[in-house]
Each structure stands twice: as structure tokens, then as C-alpha cells.
C-alpha angles and dihedrals in degrees: 000000000000113000119242093214128031133175115257091234088061093058128090136178093272091065099073092123090058102032102026124236097292094044093048092050094046091050090050091048090056088061095058115100112244095017119110122202124185108255120252148120141254128239094212132223087255087072090048091050093047099043104030114005097065097050111119091217090060092053090052092050092048091052089053092047092052091058097049115114104250089219092055099087095178093053091044091051092049094049092047091050090053091055092048092048092053092050097046090049091056110102120232108243117246095242092054091046090053092049092051092047092051091054091047091054091053090055093051138285098232100050136091124233142218111229109201134185116235113184123189089236094055137102089013125156090250102033125028099185085205110184095358096113130045133265123189123203133201095021110166129194133017095270093055093043092053091049091051092048086061090048090052090051089051092049088071082083104045111141090250094050092049091050092046092052091050090053091047092048094241119149113235089223092055096065134073136179135245121183127221118209116192136172109260119254119218100213131195087205137357142175147127132296127201113201089204127036103267092205106042095023093230105163097202093055122091118196119198125190116193138183132177115265122350119010098221091099089054093050094049092046100242096117130054110227134215110250130213123187115200126187129175093350100312138088107253099173139017129185122185118206110259093213094062133070125211138047124330115285091234132030120224089254092053091047092051091048089052090050091052090052089049090053090054092049093047091049091050095050094037096229139071111280141214102217130190114206143175129205111207126216087257091057095253116146113224121188112210101176143004128183136161118273097243098189099064118111109233122248122236113255115248133175097231141055095235122121116263135190119208130195121203116251091197092064089055094045096042093239113105095162118111117277125216120246089251091051092048094051092048092049091049089055090048097051126063093209119106100255134187129182136220133159088016089296132110126239133185116226103228096172098111092048092048093046094055119078087209094063105019099091092043096054094044090049093045097047091039091056089054094043120004091199090060090049092051092047091052091051088054090054093048091051092059107100114231098005100103121058118246112258121169097164098077130244117318123245111283093041110157121276110243099204126252114352132180116278125036117217092249133006113262124211120249092246125143088205090071091059092045091052093049091051092047090051093052092046091050091050091052092047089051091050091052091052096047097044093052111114097007117135140167122012090342088064094048091047090050093051091048093051093042091055088059089053090048090053091053090050095048093052096043107147093229092052089050090051091056092050092046091048091056092046093048092048089053092050093045094050095046093047099044099038089050090050096043102034107014087243111149121210094350091160090069091066094036090057096053114125091001109172126256103030102143094189096049089048089056093066092046093050090052087057088054090051088056089052090058093047101041097076092055113075094185091056093047092048091049093050090049087062092051109089123206088245093064104129109225146001097276092107089069090068091055090045091058091061094062127089104276089009098118092056091045091049091048092051093049091046091050089053091048092049089065106023104023090098089073133084142149108298092013095169086075107078089205093068114102112247129229089252088062096040108026090163086081087072095052098086090051092048092049092047089054092050089054103040107028129073121228111277092021093139096057092043091052091051092048092047091052091049091049093050092047091048092048091050091048094050092043098051093043092052091048092047093052089056091060127085107277083012098151092056092046092048092048091052092047092048091053090051093047089054090050091048094053093041096052108022096082094054091066091086099044103079091056090048089051089050096052089045088057090046088054091056090050092044095055091053093046091050089054090049090051089053089054092049090049093051089050092051092242093122130028099216133018092243093057085095090063089070094057128074116241089255092051090048089056090055091049091050090047099050097025092229131114129204095228094185089058091053091048092050092049093047089053093048092046091053091048092049091063088075093057122087109217115233122234092227126021132177129213087252087065092249117148108219111208125205132212134208091223093206126157098182099079127111116248112282095011119144111233123225142133119293104223103161121035127241140064125255135172124204150118115310114232108195104205130180100171120040092198091068099034118131104201129172133188109278094035123123114220113228114185141144094251143333130221126185092283089070093059096100089057090059089068091061100050137064099219145011135223122178135174093221132044149075142218096290103032120114099264092051094049094049094042089057091045091055096038091243117156105237140179118188134181093047102155115230091357093151090056100039094047117059122216108262096022118132112244138175119222117206102197093176097045095040102235143099128224126201106225114224 
């Protein structure tokens, strides 16, 4: 039988279910040599379950709490108070009271105690629950201690704890409460210590905050602490609270001793720690709590101690969400760049290229063109004396591609046939893949996919394909630069590129408008689709749709769209993401929005309008150029570049479409293999394979055995990583290097970004995280963290675009220019700084956003 009360010295970190997170960590701390913990005991979760957890009234209250609207704060407060009242009114049984009293006597009859909540969902690697539950200090006597144990139990349902659990996705019924009782410490000073910088993430930096006496005023924010910053064994910064007179709370020697203790605790737990400490009047250091720092972004694993600099792949690919292990391994096989992963995101190691004078300027310029904040952050790293290794031999083979850069190897003719041939070649390769993968199973299938990804990589980085992309980029740059110099015309290429032929992603949004044209005349079809939510699991609803009046034509239109674009989805670079072909209900909100807000024939009119505007701009700039000195030569050069722009600009989106089309072929075969593994009992759910690399999946298929603990750990980590924002630039010390735009030309209060599609527009900001549930209307301005091709249909329903991530040649920029949509990307924290419904003004030419009073 599980004991209701256990000595703290008997507890270790594996006993979180019994002792709660705080109790388990304190027990583990007491086992570390050189670390002193105030003695005490734990009233275990067995006592909670016996006394409180099994009460029928509690179950009723929890049922009511589960059904409260999370946005109704009054109802939430009332329901939480009802739970707490029930718990505090529950008497402590006599046998438990005697057991607690016996432990109190052993700790001393003339001392006071700290009575501390210790929930099972607390001090976890992914959720600290810091400050969510109650602690009571200076509690004297058994009667008072028992009363405060009940209050700690009740604090499992403070308003803040209930809200925190909801945000963390933790079921109220899945948690219970232990209580830690410790002998009080009378400190001369106390505070908190972070064994890694909680702001920058630097792992070799210890930050200590200290106040005189007890640290409760520091924790609740009513006292300003002294701060010491320690790095590599020395104090590098000290700040003394301005609201306090007298000497520093800690000497340098005391701070360094604290840091050494922190290093021991971090080494023991294997992760940076947030530590609460007390320094007694006798100079003894007492540790009263340690928990993981849950906000740090992980560091990629490497097999050396050398410094490394990593650049986010997600910021280049406009998909900063976490990727599954399967998706990461497939992407690594697709890209030639030396990639690492951390926090379920991919990073390119740019250290060799930065260390070499031969390649340094090129990579900073290339990445900075794509994302100026990355470029500025890299310049900050380079400026740090002694951080980068010395490398005079240039970057090794396999150095990361930096995107389009000036100067193709050879000039390429302005010939649409070149683009057509490249597309035919990619289509043929995908058709060949589909033929050869058919019927493959087991290790033969995994080996085929692995080898085929190598072939795909070769195709994607074909020099001729790269020349076409670069030619379009260079034409854009040439036109913008020269027409600005000669005519004062800013970003003319944005208009000249509108409705350029061959943009597969832009066509996707237009085709979806045509689908709406087919559906709009049939009320029964529209009514049926309005009942189909975006969370509908599969494509079965299409069969029912076909039975309605007008349904066969609607079904045929949707199928025709899916035949071309069904390979796409949100986060499509992760092969584990379900595609539109598998979950066409995800398209329904976009289709219905088009039926409501677009007029019949809108797609064709939009194409024609773009062509007219591009033609008018072309004719206008050429006429103005001919009127200048040497005007004929200038006009002839500009005309050549306009032709190159319109010939090559649309191709920019095709290689990625070809890639996700190939992923779709691989995915279908892997899904079938997962079904076979499930039927054989090798895996427990079809998506278990998403939490294996492709190489690990091969081993599972080969031996028909799965490491279920590995899958569980990776599922848990993947879920936790959703709460982490990936940095643009990260060092091997864990430091997040931020960049700045360093602009002085902005109006007061403006939010800086990158102007990627010309024009100025004012409208209502719609801050959207999930396109599947977006309610957008004409006149709205879409504000979102990032967009990938799946967001393209939404661009047709808004008047402007603002994103937190992106650059001149990323998807959102290309499609915004194609549709003539003013856009500013790379606006840091845009979804936090701009409130949904605010009126904003987007300056697509100037590259900034204003909030309109």
C-alpha cells in the first residue's frame, strides 16, 4: 500500500506521481553531494486520492468546470471557487493527521514550517506551473499545518492554475496534488538563479537575482532584486536595486559559489535549471526548489565542442511550426545543406561559410537578401572577436545555398520553351516515381524512397533550373534599380510581374474561385458544405455531395482541383502532414468564402486586370524612357528585362510544387506501409511512423518491432515544442542572436519590415493563426506569423498582407506581387503588436506598417 506521508530524503525524481513535481525535485536535490535542502516530508498524492480525489462532489464540480467556456472568466472563476470550497471543507482523517503530526515532531516542536503545493503537473520539462499553486510560510503547530495542507490541495484549482492547464492542454481530472512540508529557513538573503540566461538562452551564463531576507517578495514581484550575471567563472555584470540603500545583497564570492552549486544541480538533472535558494545568517546555502527552465530553445546536438552558428530553415521556407522526426529526416535527404535539428525545427550550420573570408560576405548578403534580420544577426556574430574559428580555405562542399545571388554561371536565353522543358522533365520524373513505387512494400519501399529523395535533390538543384530562378530574380532587381534611378519609379517590377504566366501556386487560388462559380448556383450544395466543418476527417463527404442536385458538377470541380493541387497542405514541407487530397474538408471554408464574397467569373477578371496593369506599366515606363537622353537604348534594355521577368517569374514556384508532388507519392506508399504495420500489431497508431526517422522506420519494418517508449517521448517533445518560437539565428551556446532593421526613415510608432509588394492600403487587421478557421472579408488585411502555398486562396479575399516571417523571394512575397496585393513581411511580433480588428495601414513600397488611431 502506498504511504500517505514519506520523508523528503526518501524521494527521488522518479516519484513525481507520488510526490508531485516539486516534491520529486526536492527529494532528488537532497541526494546531490554539496547541495543542502531544508528537511521535511511529503504528504503524497495517495492522501489526496483517498481524502479528496474520490469524493463524488468533486467529480461533479470537475464535470461542470470542463464545460465552462474558457473565455467566460466570471463563470470560470465561479466554477473554480466551487471546487476549492469542496476541497477545503473536506476534513483530514484522524490517521493522516496523526502521521503528519509524527513527522512534524521529528523536525522539531519549536519551529515553523513552509507548507508547499506539489502538483503532479508541475515543474515538468514542458510546463513549469511556476506560481500557479499556493505556498504558505511560517506555519506553526500541527493544527495550522493540517489546515494549510487542505489549502494547498484546494490551490490545485486556483483560477490561474485552471487557466494554465487549459493552455497547456492538461485535463483537470488527470492531475492530483501532493504537499511538501519543510522546516522554515531564516535567510539573510534569498532569490532565484537561472543556470542559463532565460532571455538570450546563453547556456554558459548564470543569472542570479537576490533580495534581503525571504524571497517571497521577489517571487510575487513586489521587490526589485539585485542582479548578478556570471559567465565562465567570473562576474560580468552587476545591477543593484535602485529602490534599496546599502551594500549589495551578495558579494562576488557568494555569487560565484552559488553559480558553482547551480552547475552541479544542472549537471545532475541534465538540463538548465531555475533554482530558488536561501543564504542563512551562518552562510549556509539552502536550495528550496529547482525546476527546468521551460522557455529555452534546445540546441542542436553536435559531436564536438567547437562554436557553431545555425540559421533557421523554417524562416526560409515560411513554415516555422514544429516538424515531425519523419518530416525532418525526409527534408534532410532532400536538401544538400548541412542541417541539424532542435526543438523539432531544422537549422543550417553556417559556421564554415562565416569563418572563411572567401564566403563570409556572400552568405551574409544572400541570407540577408532573403531576410534582413538574419543578415544583421550574422553580422553581429562575425563582429564578436574570437567566437568563430579561423578558416582561410573557404567553405567546404555542401555549404548551404543562400538563395538567388547576382550572376548566373552562363547567360540564359529569354525563351519560354526552357521553362516548359524544365516542367516537363519534373513531371516525367514524378510519373516515373509513381510507376516504380507501385507495389513496393517493406524495406524495399523504404530503400526506394531513400534513393528517390536523392534523385529529387539532384532535380531540385539542377543548374539550369537555378539559372531560370536567378534570371527572374535578377530581372526584378535590375528593373527596380534602374527604373527608380531613371524615372523615380519605386518597385515597378511588382506591377510588371502581375499575372505572369506559369505560376502554379497563383493559379491554385484562381482555380478555387472557379470551383466557387460551379457551386454558387446550387443552394443544396452550398447548404451541405456549410454543415461540413474543416475538421471533418476524410473525403467521404464528397460521395454524399454527389447525390445532391448540382452535386455531380460540384464534386467534379473539387476533384479537378484536387487532381492538381491536392498534394498541398499547411506545412507541406513536412511529409507527415495530411494533404488536401486526404482531407478535402479543409478547403470547404475557402470555397464557401469565395461563393459569398466573389462575383462569377472573378478569376478570369483578376487575371485580365493583372495583365492590363502590367501592360500599362510596361507601355508607360518605355514611353517615359524613350523621352530621356539615350532613351532608345534605355528603353530597349528595360524591354528586354521586362520580357525576362514575365518569362521566368512564374517558374519560381514550380520546383517546390514538384517536390511536394513527389512527397505525396512517397506519402501514399508510407501510409499503406503504416497500415500493414498496424494490422501486424507492430505499431499502435498509423501516425506512430511520424515519430521515427526514415532510417528508423526501415529498421522497424525490417525487425517488425517498435520502441514504443521512443515514440512516446518524441510525441511528448513534439507537443511541447509547439510552445517554442524558433530563433532566426542560434549559436551552439544556446544564445539567440536577434537582428535589427536599423532604419531611421520610419514614422513614429511604425512597425518595420520588408516591403515585398508595392502599394499602400488601409483596412481592418485580421490576426489569423489557422487558415482553416479564418473568417476573412474584402477590405481585411491578413496578419499572420507566416504563409505557405496553402494560404494562397486567402490572398484573394484580402486587400493587404503582413507576416512575421519572410523575404523578397519567399512564397507570400511572390504571390502577393502576382495578385497586386500590398505586402510587408518580416514584421517581428506582428501578431502580438497588432490586435485583431485594429485599423492598420500597410506600406508595401516603404516596408512598414502603421496602426491607425
